[in-house]
VOBA-1610 file (N, C-alpha, C; in pm, whole numbers, padded with zeros to 5 digits, always signed):
BEGIN
Met+02800+06935-05508Met+02767+06922-05649Met+02820+06789-05702Gln+02748+06728-05790Gln+02787+06602-05852Gln+02853+06633-05988Tyr+02971+06580-06009Tyr+03043+06603-06135Tyr+03035+06481-06224Gln+03048+06505-06353Gln+03043+06397-06451Gln+03164+06405-06543Val+03206+06291-06597Val+03315+06286-06693Val+03273+06369-06815Gly+03364+06451-06861Gly+03338+06538-06976Gly+03296+06679-06936Gln+03261+06699-06812Gln+03217+06829-06763Gln+03335+06925-06754Ile+03308+07053-06780Ile+03409+07158-06766Ile+03392+07220-06628Val+03503+07229-06554Val+03499+07284-06419Val+03605+07394-06406Thr+03588+07476-06303Thr+03687+07578-06272Thr+03749+07542-06138Gly+03882+07552-06131Gly+03950+07519-06007Gly+04074+07603-05987Val+04125+07599-05866Val+04243+07676-05829Val+04357+07579-05796Val+04472+07603-05855Val+04589+07518-05831Val+04635+07541-05687Thr+04643+07431-05611Thr+04683+07441-05469Thr+04821+07384-05443Gly+04870+07303-05533Gly+05002+07243-05513Gly+05055+07185-05642Ile+05187+07180-05651Ile+05252+07127-05770Ile+05356+07024-05728Gln+05352+06911-05794Gln+05448+06804-05774Gln+05509+06770-05910Pro+05618+06695-05913Pro+05678+06658-06042Pro+05583+06582-06134Tyr+05484+06514-06078Tyr+05393+06432-06157Tyr+05263+06502-06193Gly+05239+06624-06143Gly+05116+06695-06176Gly+05085+06807-06080Ala+04963+06860-06096Ala+04919+06973-06014Ala+04788+06937-05943Phe+04779+06972-05814Phe+04659+06951-05736Phe+04570+07073-05749Val+04438+07048-05760Val+04344+07156-05786Val+04227+07148-05688Tyr+04192+07262-05629Tyr+04074+07275-05543Tyr+03955+07309-05632Ile+03850+07227-05624Ile+03730+07253-05704Ile+03620+07316-05618Asp+03585+07251-05510Asp+03489+07306-05413Asp+03517+07240-05278Glu+03432+07266-05180Glu+03458+07216-05044Glu+03464+07063-05034Gln+03395+06994-05122Gln+03395+06847-05118Gln+03486+06782-05223His+03533+06858-05321His+03605+06797-05432His+03739+06867-05461Ser+03833+06783-05490Ser+03962+06831-05539Ser+04001+06739-05654Gly+04109+06772-05720Gly+04148+06689-05833Gly+04295+06700-05862Leu+04337+06622-05958Leu+04476+06620-06001Leu+04481+06635-06152Ile+04568+06723-06198Ile+04601+06730-06340Ile+04732+06655-06353His+04727+06533-06405His+04849+06455-06423His+04936+06524-06527Ile+05066+06509-06517Ile+05160+06573-06609Ile+05126+06542-06755Ser+05072+06423-06780Ser+05036+06385-06917Ser+04912+06459-06967Glu+04839+06524-06876Glu+04718+06599-06914Glu+04740+06750-06912Ile+04865+06793-06899Ile+04895+06936-06896Ile+04897+06995-07037Ser+04970+06930-07128Ser+04989+06985-07262Ser+05016+06873-07361Glu+04987+06901-07487Glu+05021+06807-07595Glu+05172+06803-07614Asp+05239+06911-07580Asp+05384+06919-07593Asp+05451+06850-07475Phe+05581+06826-07488Phe+05658+06766-07380Phe+05658+06859-07259Val+05630+06804-07142Val+05627+06882-07019Val+05744+06837-06932Arg+05847+06919-06928Arg+05963+06889-06845Arg+05933+06924-06699Asp+05865+07036-06679Asp+05836+07083-06545Asp+05696+07142-06545Val+05610+07090-06460Val+05471+07135-06451Val+05463+07284-06422Arg+05561+07335-06346Arg+05560+07477-06306Arg+05575+07572-06425Tyr+05618+07523-06541Tyr+05625+07608-06660Tyr+05486+07633-06718Phe+05387+07552-06679Phe+05254+07560-06737Phe+05148+07613-06642Val+05161+07583-06512Val+05063+07630-06414Val+05135+07682-06290Lys+05069+07770-06218Lys+05125+07830-06096Lys+05027+07808-05980Val+05079+07794-05860Val+04995+07784-05740Val+04914+07912-05729Gly+04784+07896-05703Gly+04694+08011-05693Gly+04626+08046-05823Glu+04669+07988-05932Glu+04611+08018-06064Glu+04475+07949-06078Thr+04377+08021-06134Thr+04245+07965-06161Thr+04243+07913-06304Leu+04198+07788-06320Leu+04199+07723-06451Leu+04062+07666-06485Arg+04033+07662-06614Arg+03919+07586-06664Arg+03973+07451-06705Leu+03909+07343-06658Leu+03959+07208-06679Leu+03845+07116-06719Lys+03882+07007-06783Lys+03784+06906-06821Lys+03800+06785-06730Val+03690+06733-06682Val+03691+06613-06598Val+03706+06492-06691Val+03815+06416-06673Val+03838+06299-06758Val+03811+06168-06684Asp+03806+06172-06552Asp+03774+06053-06474Asp+03740+06095-06332Ile+03664+06010-06263Ile+03628+06036-06124Ile+03654+05910-06044Asp+03730+05923-05936Asp+03754+05810-05847Asp+03627+05788-05765Gln+03563+05674-05784Gln+03435+05646-05719Gln+03447+05632-05568Val+03565+05594-05520Val+03585+05575-05375Val+03608+05709-05306Thr+03705+05787-05357Thr+03742+05912-05290Thr+03668+06034-05344Gly+03612+06023-05463Gly+03546+06137-05524Gly+03641+06235-05589Gln+03770+06202-05588Gln+03868+06292-05651Gln+03850+06291-05802Leu+03873+06407-05861Leu+03858+06423-06004Leu+03993+06413-06073Arg+03995+06344-06186Arg+04113+06345-06272Arg+04083+06448-06380Leu+04171+06548-06388Leu+04142+06665-06470Leu+04240+06678-06586Ser+04196+06749-06689Ser+04281+06770-06806Ser+04279+06917-06846Leu+04397+06971-06862Leu+04412+07107-06914Leu+04424+07102-07066Lys+04494+07001-07116Lys+04518+06994-07260Lys+04390+06963-07338Ala+04291+06902-07274Ala+04166+06870-07345Ala+04090+06996-07385Leu+04116+07106-07316Leu+04047+07232-07349Leu+04129+07325-07436Asn+04258+07300-07445Asn+04343+07387-07526Asn+04338+07340-07670Ser+04286+07425-07755Ser+04279+07390-07897Ser+04418+07398-07956Asn+04466+07286-08004Asn+04598+07287-08065Asn+04587+07289-08217His+04466+07317-08270His+04450+07326-08415His+04540+07434-08472Ala+04544+07549-08407Ala+04628+07659-08457Ala+04775+07621-08451Arg+04816+07552-08346Arg+04956+07512-08333Arg+04993+07413-08443Lys+04904+07316-08470Lys+04931+07218-08574Lys+04938+07286-08710Phe+04845+07379-08736Phe+04844+07449-08863Phe+04973+07529-08879Lys+05013+07598-08772Lys+05135+07677-08776Lys+05257+07589-08801Lys+05257+07470-08742Lys+05369+07378-08757Lys+05392+07345-08904Tyr+05284+07323-08978Tyr+05297+07288-09118Tyr+05324+07408-09208Gln+05309+07527-09156Gln+05332+07648-09233Gln+05471+07704-09212Arg+05556+07634-09140Arg+05689+07685-09110Arg+05767+07706-09238Lys+05839+07815-09243Lys+05919+07847-09361Lys+06063+07802-09346Asp+06108+07789-09221Asp+06246+07745-09201Asp+06253+07594-09219Lys+06349+07551-09298Lys+06366+07410-09326Lys+06504+07367-09280Leu+06519+07237-09261Leu+06649+07186-09225Leu+06745+07203-09343Pro+06870+07236-09313Pro+06966+07251-09422Pro+06993+07115-09487Glu+07027+07119-09615Glu+07061+06994-09683Glu+07191+06940-09627Met+07198+06809-09615Met+07319+06745-09565Met+07427+06752-09672Val+07539+06811-09637Val+07650+06822-09731Val+07749+06708-09705Ile+07772+06678-09577Ile+07873+06579-09542Ile+07812+06439-09544Gly+07715+06413-09462Gly+07649+06284-09459Gly+07738+06171-09411Phe+07696+06047-09439Phe+07769+05929-09394Phe+07884+05892-09486Arg+07885+05944-09605Arg+07992+05909-09699Arg+08128+05952-09647Ser+08133+06066-09579Ser+08262+06110-09525Ser+08311+06014-09417Leu+08219+05958-09340Leu+08257+05859-09240Leu+08312+05734-09308Glu+08243+05691-09412Glu+08284+05572-09485Glu+08423+05590-09545Ser+08450+05707-09596Ser+08580+05730-09661Ser+08695+05730-09561His+08669+05761-09436His+08774+05766-09334His+08780+05641-09247Met+08682+05553-09257Met+08671+05439-09167Met+08795+05350-09170Asp+08847+05313-09287Asp+08964+05226-09295Asp+09084+05289-09225Glu+09101+05420-09245Glu+09213+05492-09183Glu+09199+05489-09030Trp+09078+05513-08979Trp+09056+05516-08835Trp+09077+05378-08772Ile+09034+05275-08840Ile+09053+05138-08789Ile+09201+05106-08782Ala+09276+05142-08886Ala+09420+05116-08888Ala+09489+05190-08774Gln+09450+05316-08749Gln+09508+05394-08641Gln+09478+05329-08505Lys+09356+05282-08486Lys+09316+05222-08360Lys+09392+05090-08338Leu+09405+05009-08442Leu+09477+04884-08431Leu+09624+04910-08396Glu+09680+05013-08461Glu+09821+05047-08434Glu+09837+05092-08289Lys+09746+05173-08241Lys+09753+05220-08103Lys+09735+05104-08005Met+09646+05014-08034Met+09622+04897-07947Met+09743+04806-07941Ser+09813+04792-08053Ser+09931+04706-08053Ser+10046+04768-07975Lys+10052+04899-07966Lys+10157+04968-07888Lys+10129+04956-07738Asp+10002+04954-07703Asp+09965+04949-07560Asp+09984+04811-07512
//
């Protein structure tokens, strides 16, 4: 079968490396989901998102003309609209800063004097 950029394919994860996951598409084609194409979120470990033997729907983002290998994307098919909407609907807010930098400023002269005194003793 001939694949095209933008096409949706189904494949099985055959291997996982720190930089991505290898996927079997058919007898003539395989592909790689690079770590940057796994999720919109930070991906510390590919194994948190995909497992060997798992069947995935993926989008073809590039095709190597020499080897025929497919560059695949999982994140291109995951709608993150709901995640973005939820992000802006969060009710928990950061607490107001009570201490801030002013407390550092008020102690700075004292700390410098202590450090100078200690340095002169050494």
